[in-house]
C-alpha positions in Angstrom: 26.7 -95.6 -5.3 30.1 -96.2 -6.0 29.7 -96.3 -9.9 27.6 -92.9 -10.0 30.7 -91.3 -7.9 33.1 -92.7 -10.7 30.7 -91.4 -13.1 30.4 -87.8 -12.0 34.2 -87.7 -11.2 35.3 -88.4 -14.7 32.5 -86.2 -15.9 34.1 -83.3 -13.8 37.6 -84.2 -14.7 36.7 -83.8 -18.5 34.6 -80.8 -18.1 37.2 -79.0 -15.6 39.8 -80.0 -18.1 38.5 -78.1 -21.1 35.9 -75.6 -19.8 38.5 -73.1 -18.8 40.5 -73.7 -22.2 37.4 -73.0 -24.7 35.9 -70.3 -22.4 32.5 -70.1 -24.3 31.4 -66.9 -22.9 34.9 -65.4 -23.7 34.5 -66.3 -27.3 31.1 -64.6 -27.7 32.8 -60.9 -28.7 34.9 -63.0 -31.4 32.0 -64.8 -32.8 30.2 -61.6 -33.1 33.2 -60.0 -34.9 33.5 -63.0 -37.0 29.5 -63.0 -38.0 29.4 -58.8 -38.4 27.6 -59.2 -41.6 25.6 -62.3 -41.3 21.8 -62.2 -40.2 20.4 -63.5 -37.0 19.3 -66.9 -38.8 22.8 -67.2 -40.6 24.3 -66.7 -36.8 21.6 -69.3 -35.1 22.6 -71.8 -38.5 26.2 -71.0 -37.6 25.9 -71.7 -33.5 24.4 -75.1 -34.0 26.9 -76.2 -36.6 29.9 -74.8 -34.3 28.5 -76.7 -31.3 28.1 -79.9 -33.4 31.6 -79.7 -34.8 32.7 -78.6 -31.6 31.0 -81.9 -29.9 32.9 -84.1 -32.9 36.0 -82.8 -32.7 36.5 -82.9 -29.1 35.4 -86.3 -28.8 37.1 -87.4 -31.9 40.5 -85.7 -30.4 39.8 -87.3 -27.3 39.6 -91.2 -28.4 41.4 -91.3 -31.7 43.5 -88.1 -31.9 46.8 -89.6 -30.5 46.5 -92.4 -33.2 45.8 -90.0 -36.0 48.8 -88.2 -35.0 51.1 -90.9 -34.8 49.9 -92.3 -37.8 51.0 -89.3 -40.1 54.1 -88.9 -37.7 52.9 -85.3 -36.5 53.8 -84.4 -32.7 51.8 -82.4 -30.3 54.2 -79.4 -30.5 53.9 -79.1 -34.2 50.1 -79.1 -33.9 50.4 -76.4 -31.3 52.7 -74.1 -33.4 50.5 -74.7 -36.4 47.3 -73.8 -34.6 48.6 -70.8 -33.0 49.7 -69.3 -36.2 46.4 -69.8 -37.4 44.8 -68.0 -34.6 47.5 -65.3 -34.6 46.6 -64.7 -38.0 42.9 -64.6 -37.3 43.2 -62.3 -34.7 45.3 -59.9 -37.1 42.3 -59.9 -39.2 39.8 -59.2 -36.8 42.2 -56.1 -35.4 42.1 -54.5 -38.9 38.5 -55.5 -40.1 36.7 -52.5 -40.0 33.1 -53.3 -40.5 33.1 -55.3 -37.1 33.7 -52.1 -35.4 30.4 -52.1 -34.6 27.7 -54.2 -33.3 25.0 -52.2 -34.6 23.4 -52.7 -38.2 25.5 -51.2 -40.8 24.7 -49.8 -44.4 26.5 -52.8 -45.9 24.0 -55.4 -47.4 24.0 -58.7 -45.2 26.5 -61.6 -46.5 24.5 -63.5 -48.8 25.7 -67.3 -48.1 24.3 -70.8 -48.7 24.0 -73.5 -46.5 27.1 -75.0 -47.9 29.4 -72.0 -47.6 27.7 -71.3 -43.9 28.8 -75.0 -43.2 32.4 -74.8 -44.5 33.0 -71.3 -42.3 31.2 -73.0 -39.3 34.2 -75.4 -39.4 37.0 -73.0 -40.5 37.6 -70.8 -38.9 34.7 -70.5 -36.4 35.1 -73.8 -34.8 38.6 -74.9 -35.5 40.9 -72.9 -34.7 39.0 -70.1 -32.8 36.2 -72.4 -30.5 38.3 -75.8 -30.5 42.1 -74.5 -31.0 45.1 -76.9 -31.0 45.1 -76.2 -27.0 41.7 -77.7 -26.2 42.8 -80.6 -28.9 46.1 -81.2 -27.0 44.2 -81.2 -23.6 41.7 -83.6 -25.3 44.2 -85.8 -26.6 45.8 -85.9 -23.0 42.5 -86.6 -21.2 41.6 -89.4 -23.4 45.2 -91.0 -22.6 44.4 -90.4 -18.9 41.1 -91.9 -18.9 42.3 -95.5 -19.1 40.9 -97.3 -16.1 41.3 -100.8 -15.3 38.8 -103.0 -13.7 35.6 -104.2 -14.8 34.6 -104.0 -18.6 31.6 -102.2 -17.8 33.3 -99.4 -16.1 36.1 -99.2 -18.9 33.9 -99.6 -21.8 30.8 -98.2 -20.7 30.5 -96.1 -17.7 34.1 -93.8 -18.7 33.1 -93.4 -22.2 29.4 -92.5 -21.2 30.8 -89.6 -18.8 33.1 -88.2 -21.4 30.5 -88.1 -23.6 28.3 -86.2 -21.2 30.9 -83.7 -20.6 31.7 -83.2 -23.9 27.9 -82.5 -24.7 27.6 -80.4 -21.8 30.5 -78.0 -23.2 29.0 -78.2 -26.8 25.3 -77.1 -25.5 27.1 -74.1 -23.3 29.0 -73.1 -26.9 25.5 -73.2 -28.7 23.9 -71.4 -25.9 26.5 -68.5 -26.0 26.7 -68.2 -29.5 23.2 -68.7 -30.2 22.4 -65.4 -27.6 25.7 -63.5 -28.4 23.6 -60.3 -29.5 22.2 -60.2 -26.2 25.3 -61.0 -24.1 27.2 -58.6 -25.8 24.4 -56.1 -25.7 24.7 -55.5 -22.1 28.1 -53.6 -23.0 26.4 -50.8 -25.2 28.0 -49.7 -28.5 31.2 -48.2 -27.2 31.8 -51.0 -24.9 31.3 -53.8 -27.5 33.8 -52.0 -29.9 36.5 -51.9 -26.9 35.4 -55.4 -26.3 35.9 -56.8 -29.5 39.2 -55.1 -30.0 40.6 -56.4 -26.5 39.1 -59.9 -27.3 40.9 -59.5 -30.5 44.4 -58.8 -29.0 44.0 -61.2 -26.3 43.3 -63.9 -29.0 46.4 -63.1 -30.7 48.5 -63.0 -27.7 47.0 -66.7 -26.9 48.2 -67.6 -30.6 51.7 -66.4 -29.9 51.4 -68.2 -26.4 50.5 -71.5 -28.3 53.4 -71.2 -31.0 55.9 -70.5 -28.6 55.0 -73.6 -26.3 55.3 -75.6 -29.4 58.5 -74.2 -30.3 59.8 -74.6 -26.7 58.7 -78.1 -26.6 60.6 -79.0 -30.1 63.7 -77.1 -28.8 63.2 -79.3 -25.5 62.9 -82.5 -27.7 65.9 -81.6 -29.6 68.2 -80.5 -26.9 67.3 -84.0 -25.1 68.1 -85.8 -28.2 71.4 -84.1 -28.6 72.4 -84.8 -25.0 71.4 -88.5 -25.2 73.8 -88.5 -28.5 76.6 -86.9 -26.5 76.4 -89.7 -24.0 76.6 -92.6 -26.1 
Protein backbone atom coordinates (compact mmCIF):
# COMPACT_ATOMS: atom_id res chain seq x y z
CA UNK A 1 0.00 0.00 0.00
CA UNK A 2 2.84 2.39 0.81
CA UNK A 3 4.44 1.78 -2.60
CA UNK A 4 1.14 2.33 -4.41
CA UNK A 5 0.55 5.51 -2.45
CA UNK A 6 4.02 6.78 -3.39
CA UNK A 7 3.42 5.85 -7.03
CA UNK A 8 0.15 7.76 -7.26
CA UNK A 9 1.53 10.74 -5.34
CA UNK A 10 4.44 11.06 -7.80
CA UNK A 11 2.10 10.46 -10.74
CA UNK A 12 -0.24 13.23 -9.62
CA UNK A 13 2.69 15.50 -8.81
CA UNK A 14 4.07 15.33 -12.36
CA UNK A 15 0.61 15.56 -13.95
CA UNK A 16 -0.43 18.53 -11.81
CA UNK A 17 2.81 20.35 -12.61
CA UNK A 18 2.61 19.95 -16.40
CA UNK A 19 -1.11 19.83 -17.24
CA UNK A 20 -1.98 23.48 -16.43
CA UNK A 21 0.98 24.74 -18.46
CA UNK A 22 0.41 22.64 -21.58
CA UNK A 23 -3.41 22.83 -21.33
CA UNK A 24 -4.29 20.62 -24.36
CA UNK A 25 -7.95 21.77 -24.63
CA UNK A 26 -6.80 25.38 -24.78
CA UNK A 27 -4.43 24.53 -27.66
CA UNK A 28 -7.23 23.16 -29.87
CA UNK A 29 -8.01 26.47 -31.66
CA UNK A 30 -4.29 27.06 -32.21
CA UNK A 31 -3.93 23.61 -33.76
CA UNK A 32 -6.95 24.27 -35.99
CA UNK A 33 -5.48 27.59 -37.10
CA UNK A 34 -2.05 26.13 -37.86
CA UNK A 35 -3.54 23.21 -39.84
CA UNK A 36 -6.34 25.08 -41.64
CA UNK A 37 -5.16 23.92 -45.08
CA UNK A 38 -4.59 20.29 -44.14
CA UNK A 39 -7.02 17.43 -44.75
CA UNK A 40 -8.58 15.37 -41.94
CA UNK A 41 -6.19 12.51 -42.66
CA UNK A 42 -3.22 14.86 -42.43
CA UNK A 43 -4.53 16.31 -39.16
CA UNK A 44 -4.91 12.81 -37.72
CA UNK A 45 -1.32 12.01 -38.72
CA UNK A 46 -0.12 15.30 -37.19
CA UNK A 47 -2.02 14.59 -33.96
CA UNK A 48 -0.30 11.21 -33.58
CA UNK A 49 3.11 12.66 -34.30
CA UNK A 50 2.64 15.63 -31.97
CA UNK A 51 1.57 13.32 -29.13
CA UNK A 52 4.63 11.12 -29.68
CA UNK A 53 7.01 14.09 -29.87
CA UNK A 54 5.35 15.61 -26.81
CA UNK A 55 5.94 12.40 -24.85
CA UNK A 56 9.60 12.13 -25.90
CA UNK A 57 10.36 15.81 -25.39
CA UNK A 58 8.84 16.01 -21.92
CA UNK A 59 10.42 12.76 -20.76
CA UNK A 60 13.78 13.74 -22.19
CA UNK A 61 13.61 17.17 -20.57
CA UNK A 62 12.72 15.60 -17.26
CA UNK A 63 15.67 13.23 -17.12
CA UNK A 64 18.44 14.64 -19.32
CA UNK A 65 17.41 18.25 -19.95
CA UNK A 66 19.47 19.76 -17.14
CA UNK A 67 22.59 17.81 -18.24
CA UNK A 68 22.15 18.93 -21.87
CA UNK A 69 21.80 22.59 -20.89
CA UNK A 70 24.80 22.32 -18.57
CA UNK A 71 26.86 20.64 -21.33
CA UNK A 72 26.19 23.48 -23.78
CA UNK A 73 26.41 26.16 -21.10
CA UNK A 74 22.82 27.34 -21.65
CA UNK A 75 20.77 28.59 -18.71
CA UNK A 76 17.01 28.27 -18.25
CA UNK A 77 16.43 32.04 -18.57
CA UNK A 78 18.04 31.94 -22.03
CA UNK A 79 15.76 29.03 -23.00
CA UNK A 80 12.75 31.02 -21.79
CA UNK A 81 13.83 34.13 -23.70
CA UNK A 82 14.45 32.25 -26.96
CA UNK A 83 11.33 30.09 -26.69
CA UNK A 84 9.16 33.07 -25.81
CA UNK A 85 10.40 34.84 -28.93
CA UNK A 86 9.49 31.81 -31.09
CA UNK A 87 5.99 31.65 -29.56
CA UNK A 88 5.44 35.38 -30.11
CA UNK A 89 6.48 35.12 -33.76
CA UNK A 90 4.17 32.13 -34.30
CA UNK A 91 1.28 33.99 -32.68
CA UNK A 92 1.94 37.05 -34.87
CA UNK A 93 1.75 34.89 -37.99
CA UNK A 94 -1.54 33.40 -36.76
CA UNK A 95 -3.02 36.87 -36.16
CA UNK A 96 -2.16 37.89 -39.73
CA UNK A 97 -3.05 34.62 -41.45
CA UNK A 98 -6.24 35.25 -43.44
CA UNK A 99 -6.89 31.65 -44.57
CA UNK A 100 -7.12 30.53 -40.94
CA UNK A 101 -10.04 32.84 -40.22
CA UNK A 102 -12.61 30.20 -40.94
CA UNK A 103 -12.93 26.61 -39.89
CA UNK A 104 -15.14 25.92 -42.91
CA UNK A 105 -13.87 24.43 -46.17
CA UNK A 106 -12.34 27.08 -48.38
CA UNK A 107 -11.88 27.36 -52.12
CA UNK A 108 -8.12 27.00 -51.73
CA UNK A 109 -6.67 23.55 -52.42
CA UNK A 110 -5.70 21.29 -49.56
CA UNK A 111 -2.02 21.59 -48.73
CA UNK A 112 -0.16 18.70 -50.34
CA UNK A 113 2.60 17.47 -48.04
CA UNK A 114 4.41 14.17 -47.90
CA UNK A 115 5.01 12.34 -44.66
CA UNK A 116 8.50 13.75 -44.17
CA UNK A 117 7.18 17.31 -44.44
CA UNK A 118 4.34 16.51 -42.06
CA UNK A 119 6.77 14.96 -39.56
CA UNK A 120 8.95 18.07 -39.69
CA UNK A 121 5.99 20.41 -39.17
CA UNK A 122 4.62 18.17 -36.44
CA UNK A 123 7.77 18.78 -34.43
CA UNK A 124 8.29 22.44 -35.35
CA UNK A 125 6.25 24.49 -34.75
CA UNK A 126 3.31 22.29 -33.67
CA UNK A 127 5.09 20.36 -30.90
CA UNK A 128 7.82 22.87 -30.10
CA UNK A 129 7.23 25.60 -29.17
CA UNK A 130 3.40 25.58 -29.40
CA UNK A 131 2.49 22.41 -27.45
CA UNK A 132 5.65 21.86 -25.43
CA UNK A 133 7.15 25.30 -24.99
CA UNK A 134 10.00 26.67 -22.90
CA UNK A 135 7.68 26.97 -19.89
CA UNK A 136 6.77 23.28 -19.85
CA UNK A 137 10.37 22.28 -20.63
CA UNK A 138 11.71 24.31 -17.72
CA UNK A 139 9.03 22.83 -15.46
CA UNK A 140 9.93 19.32 -16.68
CA UNK A 141 13.59 19.93 -15.87
CA UNK A 142 12.66 21.27 -12.43
CA UNK A 143 10.31 18.35 -11.78
CA UNK A 144 12.98 15.86 -12.82
CA UNK A 145 15.46 17.45 -10.42
CA UNK A 146 12.95 17.34 -7.56
CA UNK A 147 11.95 13.72 -8.17
CA UNK A 148 15.11 12.39 -6.52
CA UNK A 149 14.06 9.99 -3.78
CA UNK A 150 16.31 8.51 -1.16
CA UNK A 151 15.56 5.00 -0.04
CA UNK A 152 15.37 1.56 -1.57
CA UNK A 153 16.77 1.15 -5.09
CA UNK A 154 13.45 -0.27 -6.29
CA UNK A 155 11.71 2.94 -5.27
CA UNK A 156 14.38 5.25 -6.65
CA UNK A 157 15.12 3.49 -9.94
CA UNK A 158 11.82 1.78 -10.76
CA UNK A 159 8.74 3.13 -9.01
CA UNK A 160 9.42 6.86 -9.36
CA UNK A 161 10.52 6.68 -13.04
CA UNK A 162 7.46 4.54 -13.82
CA UNK A 163 5.19 7.10 -12.16
CA UNK A 164 6.79 9.90 -14.16
CA UNK A 165 6.50 7.91 -17.39
CA UNK A 166 2.82 7.15 -16.70
CA UNK A 167 2.06 10.82 -16.05
CA UNK A 168 3.80 12.02 -19.22
CA UNK A 169 2.10 9.24 -21.22
CA UNK A 170 -1.32 10.29 -19.88
CA UNK A 171 -0.60 13.89 -20.90
CA UNK A 172 0.49 12.80 -24.39
CA UNK A 173 -2.72 10.76 -24.81
CA UNK A 174 -4.77 13.80 -23.77
CA UNK A 175 -2.92 15.92 -26.34
CA UNK A 176 -3.67 13.34 -29.02
CA UNK A 177 -7.37 13.13 -28.14
CA UNK A 178 -7.78 16.91 -28.17
CA UNK A 179 -5.96 17.37 -31.48
CA UNK A 180 -7.52 14.31 -33.11
CA UNK A 181 -11.05 15.59 -32.38
CA UNK A 182 -10.21 19.30 -32.70
CA UNK A 183 -12.85 19.86 -35.39
CA UNK A 184 -15.63 18.47 -33.20
CA UNK A 185 -14.48 20.35 -30.11
CA UNK A 186 -14.29 23.65 -31.95
CA UNK A 187 -17.41 22.96 -34.05
CA UNK A 188 -19.66 23.55 -31.07
CA UNK A 189 -18.77 27.24 -31.23
CA UNK A 190 -20.04 27.75 -34.79
CA UNK A 191 -18.29 29.67 -37.57
CA UNK A 192 -18.38 33.13 -35.99
CA UNK A 193 -17.47 31.83 -32.56
CA UNK A 194 -14.60 29.83 -34.06
CA UNK A 195 -13.14 32.90 -35.77
CA UNK A 196 -13.37 34.95 -32.58
CA UNK A 197 -11.93 32.13 -30.48
CA UNK A 198 -9.05 31.60 -32.92
CA UNK A 199 -8.11 35.27 -32.90
CA UNK A 200 -8.35 35.52 -29.11
CA UNK A 201 -6.26 32.37 -28.72
CA UNK A 202 -3.58 33.79 -31.03
CA UNK A 203 -3.52 37.02 -29.01
CA UNK A 204 -3.31 35.12 -25.72
CA UNK A 205 -0.52 32.99 -27.18
CA UNK A 206 1.40 36.15 -28.05
CA UNK A 207 0.88 37.44 -24.50
CA UNK A 208 2.22 34.14 -23.15
CA UNK A 209 5.26 34.42 -25.40
CA UNK A 210 5.97 37.95 -24.18
CA UNK A 211 5.43 36.81 -20.57
CA UNK A 212 7.92 33.95 -21.01
CA UNK A 213 10.44 36.34 -22.57
CA UNK A 214 9.95 38.80 -19.70
CA UNK A 215 10.53 36.06 -17.11
CA UNK A 216 13.75 35.11 -18.86
CA UNK A 217 14.95 38.74 -19.02
CA UNK A 218 13.97 39.26 -15.38
CA UNK A 219 15.96 36.24 -14.23
CA UNK A 220 18.96 37.27 -16.34
CA UNK A 221 18.95 40.75 -14.81
CA UNK A 222 18.51 39.26 -11.34
CA UNK A 223 21.54 37.03 -11.86
CA UNK A 224 23.50 40.00 -13.20
CA UNK A 225 22.62 42.16 -10.18
CA UNK A 226 23.51 39.36 -7.77
CA UNK A 227 26.88 38.80 -9.45
CA UNK A 228 27.68 42.54 -9.38
CA UNK A 229 26.65 42.73 -5.72
CA UNK A 230 28.92 39.83 -4.82
CA UNK A 231 31.82 41.53 -6.61
CA UNK A 232 31.25 44.76 -4.70
CA UNK A 233 31.30 42.94 -1.35
CA UNK A 234 34.69 41.39 -2.04
